[in-house]
C-alpha positions in Angstrom: -2.7 32.8 -5.9 -0.8 29.9 -7.6 -2.5 26.6 -7.6 -1.2 23.1 -8.1 -2.1 21.3 -11.4 -1.4 17.6 -11.4 -1.8 14.6 -13.7 -1.8 10.9 -12.7 -0.1 9.3 -15.7 -1.5 5.8 -16.2 -3.3 3.8 -19.0 -7.1 3.8 -19.2 -7.1 0.2 -18.2 -5.3 1.0 -14.9 -8.4 2.8 -13.6 -9.9 1.1 -10.5 -13.2 0.7 -12.2 -11.6 -2.0 -14.4 -9.7 -3.8 -11.6 -12.3 -6.6 -11.5 -12.2 -7.3 -15.3 -8.6 -6.8 -16.3 -5.8 -8.6 -14.5 -2.3 -7.0 -14.4 -0.8 -9.9 -16.4 -3.2 -8.8 -19.2 -2.1 -5.2 -19.3 0.8 -5.7 -21.8 -1.7 -7.2 -24.4 -4.0 -4.2 -24.3 -3.8 -1.2 -26.6 -1.5 1.5 -25.1 -2.8 5.1 -25.4 -0.9 6.9 -22.6 1.8 8.4 -24.8 -0.6 10.1 -27.2 -2.9 11.4 -24.5 0.0 12.7 -22.3 1.7 14.4 -25.2 -1.6 16.2 -25.9 -1.7 17.4 -22.3 1.9 18.6 -22.6 0.9 20.6 -25.7 -2.0 22.2 -23.9 0.3 23.2 -21.0 2.8 24.6 -23.5 0.1 26.7 -25.1 -0.8 28.1 -21.7 2.8 28.5 -20.6 2.0 26.4 -17.5 4.0 23.8 -15.6 2.5 21.0 -13.7 3.2 17.8 -11.7 2.9 14.4 -13.4 2.5 11.5 -11.0 3.8 8.8 -13.2 3.1 5.1 -12.7 6.3 3.1 -12.6 4.8 0.5 -15.0 4.3 3.2 -17.5 7.8 4.7 -17.0 9.4 1.3 -17.6 7.6 0.9 -21.0 7.8 4.6 -22.1 10.9 6.2 -20.7 11.0 8.7 -23.5 7.6 10.0 -22.3 8.9 10.6 -18.8 12.0 12.3 -20.1 9.8 14.6 -22.3 7.8 15.5 -19.2 10.9 16.4 -17.3 12.7 18.1 -20.2 9.7 20.4 -20.7 10.0 21.8 -17.2 7.4 19.8 -15.4 7.8 17.9 -12.1 7.9 14.1 -12.3 6.5 12.5 -9.2 5.5 9.0 -8.3 2.2 7.1 -8.6 3.5 3.8 -7.4 4.5 1.0 -9.7 1.7 -1.5 -10.2 -1.4 0.7 -9.5 -2.5 -1.4 -6.6 -4.5 0.3 -3.8 -2.6 0.5 -0.6 -5.5 -1.1 1.2 -4.7 -4.4 -0.7 -1.0 -4.3 0.2 1.1 -5.2 3.3 3.6 -2.6 4.5 6.4 -4.8 2.9 4.6 -5.0 -0.4 3.9 -1.3 -0.4 7.5 -0.4 0.4 8.7 -2.6 -2.5 6.2 -1.1 -4.9 7.0 2.6 -4.1 10.8 2.1 -4.0 10.8 0.2 -7.3 8.7 3.0 -8.9 10.9 5.8 -7.4 14.1 4.2 -8.7 12.6 3.6 -12.1 11.6 7.3 -12.4 14.8 8.6 -11.0 16.9 6.4 -13.4 15.0 7.8 -16.3 15.1 11.6 -15.5 18.4 11.6 -13.5 16.9 13.7 -10.7 15.2 13.1 -7.3 11.5 12.3 -7.1 10.1 13.7 -3.9 6.3 13.6 -4.4 3.9 10.6 -4.2 0.2 10.0 -4.9 -1.5 6.7 -4.1 -3.6 4.9 -6.7 -7.2 5.7 -6.1 -6.2 8.1 -3.2 -5.8 5.0 -1.0 -4.1 6.7 1.9 -7.0 6.3 4.2 -7.3 6.1 8.0 -6.4 2.4 7.9 -3.3 3.0 5.8 -1.8 6.0 7.4 1.2 3.8 8.2 2.1 4.2 4.5 3.3 7.8 5.2 6.1 6.5 7.3 7.1 4.2 4.5 7.1 7.2 2.1 9.4 9.2 4.4 11.8 6.2 4.8 11.8 5.9 1.0 12.9 9.5 0.5 9.6 11.2 -0.3 9.0 14.7 1.0 5.4 15.2 0.2 2.2 13.2 -0.4 -1.0 14.1 -2.2 -3.2 11.1 -1.6 -5.6 12.2 1.1 -9.1 13.2 0.0 -10.8 14.9 3.0 -14.3 13.6 2.0 -16.7 10.7 2.4 -16.5 8.4 -0.5 -17.1 4.7 -1.2 -13.5 4.0 -2.2 -11.3 6.5 -0.4 -11.3 9.5 1.9 -10.6 10.7 5.5 -13.6 13.0 6.1 -12.1 15.0 9.0 -8.6 15.4 7.6 -7.3 19.0 7.1 -8.3 20.5 3.8 -5.2 22.4 2.9 -1.4 21.8 2.8 0.1 20.8 6.2 2.9 18.8 7.8 2.2 15.5 9.3 4.3 13.8 12.0 4.7 10.2 11.0 7.3 9.2 13.6 9.1 11.0 16.4 11.1 13.8 14.8 10.0 12.9 11.2 7.5 14.7 9.1 6.0 14.6 5.6 4.0 17.3 3.9 0.4 16.5 2.8 -1.2 18.4 0.0 -4.9 17.2 0.1 -7.2 17.1 -2.9 -9.4 20.2 -3.0 -12.8 20.6 -1.5 -15.1 23.5 -0.8 -16.9 23.6 2.6 -20.4 24.8 3.0 -22.8 24.3 6.0 -20.6 21.6 7.4 -20.4 19.7 4.1 -17.3 19.1 2.1 -17.8 19.0 -1.7 -15.0 17.5 -3.8 -13.9 19.9 -6.6 -10.4 18.7 -7.2 -10.7 17.4 -10.8 -11.0 14.0 -12.3 -14.6 12.8 -12.5 -15.8 15.9 -10.6 -14.2 18.1 -13.3 -15.9 16.1 -16.0 -19.3 15.8 -14.2 -19.8 19.4 -13.0 -20.2 22.3 -15.4 -16.9 24.2 -15.8 -18.4 27.2 -14.1 -18.7 25.3 -10.8 -15.0 24.4 -11.0 -14.1 28.0 -11.7 -16.2 29.2 -8.8 -14.7 26.6 -6.5 -11.1 27.5 -7.3 -11.8 31.2 -6.8 -13.6 30.5 -3.5 -10.6 28.5 -2.3 -8.1 31.2 -3.4 -10.0 34.4 -2.5 -12.2 33.4 0.5 -9.9 30.9 2.1 -6.6 32.3 0.9 -5.3 28.8 0.0 -4.0 27.1 -3.2 -6.2 24.5 -4.9 -5.0 21.0 -5.8 -6.4 19.9 -9.2 -5.8 16.5 -10.9 -6.7 14.7 -14.1 -5.7 11.5 -15.9 -4.6 11.3 -19.5 -7.4 8.9 -20.3 -9.9 11.6 -19.3 -9.2 13.5 -22.5 -9.6 10.4 -24.6 -13.2 9.7 -25.8 -12.0 7.1 -28.3 -10.4 4.7 -25.8 -11.4 1.0 -26.0 -14.5 0.1 -24.1 -13.9 -2.6 -21.5 -16.5 -5.0 -20.2 -18.0 -3.3 -17.2 -21.6 -2.3 -16.3 -23.3 0.7 -17.8 -23.0 2.8 -14.6 -19.3 2.0 -14.2 -18.7 2.9 -17.8 -20.5 6.2 -17.4 -18.5 7.0 -14.2 -15.3 6.4 -16.1 -16.1 8.2 -19.4 -18.7 10.9 -18.8 -17.9 14.1 -20.7 -14.4 12.8 -21.8 -14.9 14.7 -25.0 -15.3 18.0 -23.3 -12.3 17.7 -20.9 -9.6 19.1 -23.0 -11.5 22.2 -23.7 -12.3 22.7 -20.0 -8.6 22.2 -19.2 -7.6 24.9 -21.7 -10.1 27.3 -20.1 -8.9 26.5 -16.6 -5.2 27.1 -17.6 -6.3 30.5 -19.0 -8.4 31.4 -15.9 -5.9 30.6 -13.2 -2.2 30.4 -12.4 -0.7 27.0 -11.8 2.6 25.4 -10.9 3.9 22.0 -9.9 2.9 20.9 -6.4 6.5 20.9 -5.3 6.8 24.6 -6.2 3.5 25.6 -4.6 4.5 23.9 -1.3 8.0 25.5 -1.4 6.6 29.0 -1.9 4.2 28.5 1.1 7.1 27.2 3.3 5.1 24.0 3.8 7.5 21.5 2.1 9.6 19.5 4.6 13.4 19.8 4.2 13.7 16.0 3.6 13.1 12.6 4.9 15.3 9.6 5.4 17.3 8.9 2.2 
């Protein structure tokens, strides 16, 4: 079974945990660490001869186009993480459309190729923002990977399908959804997709979960990480202790766990996993 390995390429200060203490107009004055951390991820993937999807923030691409070109030139998929890392729940349909179209154009101008995949900041395609999927199709995206089928304080659609599927967003118009991975036991869905869950749980649990999804359910897993999750030396921003722990727990161990996971399982870009399964829609409205 081939699974999808993905990275949300953003700076450490873009994380939602800092939204209340760092304003977007302050971002340019903060230390940038995304190039060095993403290049380290690229090296790990090269060692494991693994290709992945990088959901790149437009704000990052505009400042570091050489990084985005390097991702593309090394055989990985470049996909979209929006432009300004604002949760969809804080945007109007018009604002959201402007954000994703600006980001998509920025990325496509850098790599000279179509960008067909999208992931919302903080997985903010929730029940109240499902309208955003129609905007994505209208903007030329063919798949989304933003829905987390769990209960969570910031995101999630608890009863959403757990595996790749097509969603009708308007009459005769579809988009493919590749949800973040969970395991299901006794009616409960446990998130195992990566990120903080990858850092918090012992690696053995992640390995068991991916095998369970692959072997028992016959489905591909969707795994994600952020470059800042392999950076234990990032600057500490002024948030409370629990928020800091949530953001940084086990950052020092993440790179080693990633190396093990790449050895233990087969991965490919999300686009390729969907195409192999015949789930990727042919295209939306250009």
